[in-house]
C-alpha positions as CSV (number, residue, x, y, z in Angstrom):
1,M,4.5,-0.8,-10.5
2,K,6.2,1.6,-8.5
3,P,5.0,0.7,-5.0
4,L,6.1,-3.0,-6.1
5,F,9.5,-1.7,-6.9
6,I,9.9,0.3,-3.7
7,L,8.7,-3.3,-1.9
8,L,11.1,-5.6,-3.4
9,V,14.3,-3.0,-3.2
10,S,13.5,-2.0,0.3
11,F,13.1,-5.6,1.2
12,I,16.4,-6.2,-0.1
13,V,18.3,-3.6,1.5
14,S,16.5,-4.2,4.9
15,I,17.9,-8.0,4.4
16,I,21.3,-6.8,4.1
17,F,20.9,-4.7,7.1
18,T,19.3,-6.8,9.5
19,K,21.9,-9.5,8.5
20,T,24.3,-6.9,9.4
21,G,23.3,-6.1,12.4
22,S,22.5,-9.5,13.7
23,H,24.1,-11.9,11.8
24,N,21.1,-13.9,11.1
25,Y,18.3,-12.8,8.2
26,N,15.3,-11.9,9.6
27,L,13.1,-12.0,6.8
28,P,9.8,-11.3,9.0
29,L,11.6,-7.8,10.1
30,A,12.6,-7.2,6.8
31,G,9.3,-7.6,5.0
32,R,7.9,-5.5,7.7
33,I,10.3,-2.6,7.3
34,A,9.9,-3.2,3.4
35,M,6.0,-2.9,3.6
36,C,6.5,0.5,6.1
37,I,8.5,2.2,3.6
38,M,5.9,1.2,0.5
39,M,2.8,2.1,3.0
40,V,5.0,6.0,3.2
41,F,5.5,5.8,-0.2
42,T,2.1,5.3,-1.7
43,A,0.4,7.4,1.3
44,V,2.5,10.4,-0.1
45,G,0.6,9.8,-3.1
46,H,-2.6,10.5,-1.5
47,F,-1.2,14.1,-0.8
48,I,0.8,14.8,-4.0
49,Y,-2.2,13.2,-6.1
50,A,-5.5,13.9,-4.2
51,K,-7.6,15.2,-7.5
52,G,-6.7,12.1,-9.3
53,M,-7.5,9.5,-6.1
54,I,-10.7,11.8,-5.4
55,M,-11.4,10.8,-8.8
56,M,-11.2,7.0,-8.3
57,L,-13.6,7.0,-5.8
58,P,-17.3,5.9,-6.7
59,D,-19.8,8.3,-7.1
60,F,-21.8,7.3,-3.7
61,F,-18.8,8.4,-1.1
62,P,-19.6,11.6,1.0
63,L,-16.1,13.8,1.7
64,K,-13.9,12.3,-1.1
65,R,-11.0,15.0,0.0
66,E,-11.1,14.3,3.4
67,L,-11.4,10.7,2.8
68,V,-8.4,10.7,0.7
69,F,-6.5,12.6,3.3
70,I,-7.5,10.4,6.1
71,T,-6.6,7.0,4.0
72,G,-3.3,8.5,3.7
73,I,-2.4,9.2,7.3
74,L,-3.9,5.6,8.0
75,E,-1.3,4.2,5.8
76,I,1.6,6.1,7.4
77,L,0.3,5.2,10.6
78,M,-0.1,1.4,9.7
79,G,3.0,1.3,8.0
80,I,4.8,3.0,11.5
81,G,3.0,0.5,13.4
82,L,4.1,-2.8,11.6
83,L,7.7,-2.0,13.3
84,I,6.2,-1.9,16.7
85,P,6.7,-5.3,18.3
86,N,3.4,-4.9,20.3
87,T,1.3,-3.8,17.8
88,K,2.6,-5.7,14.4
89,M,-0.5,-8.2,13.8
90,Y,-2.9,-5.6,15.0
91,C,-1.3,-3.5,12.2
92,G,-1.0,-6.4,10.2
93,W,-4.9,-7.5,10.0
94,I,-6.0,-3.4,9.7
95,L,-3.5,-3.1,6.5
96,I,-5.3,-6.3,5.2
97,V,-8.5,-5.2,5.5
98,F,-7.6,-1.8,4.1
99,L,-5.9,-3.3,1.1
100,L,-9.1,-5.0,0.7
101,L,-11.6,-2.2,1.1
102,V,-9.5,0.2,-1.5
103,L,-9.8,-2.4,-4.0
104,P,-13.0,-1.0,-5.3
105,A,-11.4,2.4,-6.1
106,N,-8.7,0.9,-7.8
107,I,-11.7,-1.2,-9.7
108,N,-13.4,1.9,-10.3
109,G,-10.6,3.9,-11.6
110,A,-9.6,1.5,-13.9
111,L,-13.2,1.1,-15.2
112,K,-13.1,5.2,-15.6
113,N,-9.9,5.3,-17.2
114,I,-8.2,7.3,-14.0
115,D,-4.8,8.2,-14.5
116,F,-4.5,9.4,-11.0
117,Q,-1.1,11.1,-11.2
118,N,-2.6,13.7,-14.0
119,G,-5.9,13.6,-12.4
120,S,-7.3,12.8,-15.9
121,T,-9.4,9.9,-17.7
122,N,-6.2,9.1,-19.9
123,G,-5.5,5.9,-17.8
124,P,-4.8,2.8,-18.8
125,G,-8.2,1.5,-18.4
126,I,-9.6,-1.8,-17.5
127,S,-6.2,-3.7,-18.6
128,Y,-4.7,-2.0,-15.6
129,L,-6.4,-4.4,-13.5
130,W,-4.7,-7.3,-14.9
131,F,-1.6,-6.2,-13.0
132,R,-3.4,-4.3,-10.0
133,I,-5.9,-7.3,-8.6
134,P,-2.7,-9.4,-8.5
135,L,-0.5,-6.9,-7.3
136,Q,-2.9,-6.3,-4.2
137,L,-3.3,-10.1,-3.5
138,F,0.3,-10.1,-3.2
139,F,0.8,-7.1,-0.9
140,I,-2.2,-8.8,1.3
141,A,0.2,-12.0,1.2
142,W,3.0,-10.0,2.3
143,T,1.4,-8.4,4.9
144,F,0.1,-11.8,6.4
145,F,3.3,-13.4,6.3
146,S,5.7,-10.5,7.6
147,C,3.6,-9.4,10.1
148,I,0.2,-12.2,11.0
149,K,2.3,-15.6,10.6
150,Y,5.5,-14.5,12.1
């Protein structure tokens, strides 16, 4: 829920700033700025809540701690790349693939009742997926329309 809130608030603030600077609404740019802010926000979680994020990964993954840190770094780099005109489309596609690839970890975490912030098995469980899967699809659509289509 927090990433969605960050995305939407950042989007509204970005719309205001882009309108003020150019006297026109630049929704794709505001969308990319908002996605960048959200990606940096979620990337920080990879370092603060590493234990819980490690617990979310399926058992067959090796080097889980390193993978969590690497994906956090990738989120930051992709977010920044969305703001660079020459790389926004590439980073958009990479981000879409990334969002698809992390979905199994979210599903696995829900099946194991992982509360990634506390690093425990007291999470919301399978009901979390009723929100998370549509949210992931929303993030994918957001990325497509703000980075690739426009």
